N, C-alpha and C positions, 0 to 999 in steps of 0.2 A: 403753407405749408405742399412740397411737391410728392404729388404718386404713381404711382407705379400701377399703368394699368392692364389691367389680363385686355391685351391685345385682338384678343380673334371672338371675340364675349362681347352681346349688351342687355345688357340690364332693361331687365322690363320690371312693374310692377301691375301688378293685377289688382282692378282696383270694382272689379264690378260684384254682384251678390248681392240676395237679399239684405237686408236685415230684421229677419224675421224675428231671431228673442233677442236683437238689444233695439235698448226705443234712442240710437243717436248716431248717423254715420260712426263703420265705427272707427275709419280712416283720422278723424276724426280731435281721437278720444285724444285727452293730453298728455302727454308721458313727457314726465323732466322737466317739462318747462314748451317740449314741443308737442306739434300735433303731429300722429303715430304717421302718416302718410310724407311731414316733411324729411320728419328724423331717417325715413329710410331710402327719398331719393336724393340726401343727403350723402349716407354710406351707400350707395351706389355709384354715384359722381366721384366717390372716392378710387372707386376702381376701376365704373367700366366709362370710354369718352364717349358715349353713345348710351343712351341714358328714355325712355319711352315708359308712357304709363297705357291701358288698353284699361276706355272706361268706355258704358253708354252714358254720361252724364260732366263730358266734360269743359260745362260753367264750371264745375266744383273745383276741378287743379289748377286751371288755365296762370292765378295767378305765379303756380311750383318755377312758371319759368320750363320746359320741358315738354319736347314730343308729345299729342294726346292722338290715339288713335280708338277707334270704333270698331267694333264686332264685324270681320269680314263673313260671317254669315249672323244671318238670324236665328241665330238658336244660341241658349242659354249656355252659363259653364261652364269654367276652368279651361277648359279642352279649346269652346273656341278661342276665347282668349292667347290661348296659348299656342295654337295656330295663329293666330294676326300677330300676336307677335313674329314670328319665325320667317311669318309671311313679308313682315319689313322691314328689318332686321337686317344692317349690312351685309355681320357676319354666319358667318355659318351659326357660332351654337348662340344664343338668349342663355340666361339666370332670369332666373322668376321666383318672382314673391308674392305675396299678396299683405295685402295696403291694412293690414289687421295684427303684423306679426311687430311687434314694437324693440324685438331687443335684436334682431338681426347681424351680426359679427363679422368684419370683412375675415380675420382672419375662417371665421368655415369657409368661405366663400370659397377664401384661396382656395384652402386644400381641397374641398371639393370641385374649385378646375384643376388642380391640378392630377387630380385623381383621376380623369378623362383618360389620360395618358397612362394608366400606371397597373399593375397589378395592384386587385382591390382585396379586403379584409375577407367580401363576398358577392361573388361575381352577377353573374347571370342568375338570376330571381324567378322561378313558371311555377306557378300552382297547381297544387298535386289533387288528384280526383277528392278528397278530403278539404278540402281548402286550406290546409295548411303553405309554409313559402319551403323550399324544397332549393334548395344551391346549386349549378351546377355550372361548373368551371369554365370561365371564357377566356376569350382573349386577341387581341387587337383595338381598333379604336367602338371606344359606345357612341352609343344612338343618344340613353340620357346617362344621367350619373340623379341615382336618386334618399335621399338619410331614408334610413328606416330604425327608428328612432325604435325599442321597445316593441321588436317588431309590426314597427306599425310606418307606413309609408309617406312620405310626405310627401308628396311629386310637388306644394304648391313654394318649395327650397327648392329647388333642384334648376340642373343645366338638364339644355333637352339638343339635339342638335338639327338640323334643319334635313338632315336625309332622313325626318319622319315624319315631313309633310303628306306624303302621298296619303301612306292609311294611316294620319290622324285625321287627315280632313274625311277620307271616306269613312273614319270610325265616327265623324263630328256627325254628317249627310246620314247618317242611316238611323240615326235621336238616339244611342249613347251620350251618355253625360259624365258614363267613372271612367276619370283619367287614369287612377289604380288597373279598372278591365284593364283598359286602353296596353298599358305597360306589362301586364301578368300576359297578358292574351296575344300579345302580338309577337311577331319572332324578329324582333330588335332585339340590339344587344342598350340592356340595361345593366347599367355595375349601381346594387345597393349599398351604401356604407352604414356599418352600422353604429351605435350608440359607444362603442369600444372606439374605434377606430376616430371618430370625431373627437377623447375626452384631451387633448391635447389643445385645440382652434378652441373651443366648447366645453368643457367639465364639467357642468351644466344643463348644458343644452339648452340651458335657456331663447336660441335661437330660434324654436319651434315652439316656442308659448304665443298662439292667436288668442285674443280676444274677443268672445262667439258671445257671451253674457256678460251680460250683470254681476253675476257670481265666478266668474273668470277675474273683475274690476277687483272684488273683492282679497279674488285669492292670489292676483301675481303683485297689483299696484299697489304704491307707499301709503298709506293712511293721509296724505292730500290730495293726491292723487284722484285717491276716494271720492275727496271733500266734493274736488274739483266736479268728478264725475254725476255729483250723483245732485248737487247745483246747475249743472249743464242738461241733466236730467228736468229738475225743478224748471227751470225755464223757457223749455223744451211745453213742458204743458200747460207753463202759464199765458205764454203764447196759442197752443191749439184751444184751447179756452176761451181766449180773445177772438180768432179771428170768428170758431162756432156763434157763439156771440152774433156777430155784427152779419 
């Protein structure tokens, strides 16, 4: 099948993060016969000529056949991953997704790509003194396109321009870790897209489902996939017990 690529953009998967609440690596959870990381690599390859994974555990992903990049700075968190991706991408723009989102939709990614250059449902968002979101109209080229689902920003399913690299690096090196704070507190042009705007491309907003806990597995996966997950956890516990005895 021939695909029409988004020519000015690189596709990126962030495969960092700690599995504090999940007993297995989230990207390796099987959904509909494929591991999440495999599903997402396949989806991004349909959209972008250049695709890579940012990870500090490259040995886990070498079989996927895409470039693997370690964090550019010795600081943990998704902001470092976004900066690393911008630093290494061949294009001005990157699209970033997390490794634990099993249902990302190509149609939504294409829609968001178009929104970089068109008027938004909700343009620049700034944080008010009360901590709520206020809309401020804006024109021209944006530096980021971020979904705002039920008033919650989704910065790990978003487009970023390399125009934010300088301020993002300073933010990372200052020790701050919240990418949402970076977007809200910096004078960059951020286009937020609301739930209403994305309905045509992803009516149920399933692209934003992420599997962070065993409870998420029960909530979002099919009975067959839930059963596979439980068996995987049981095998892991058995192997761990054998290692401890030895």
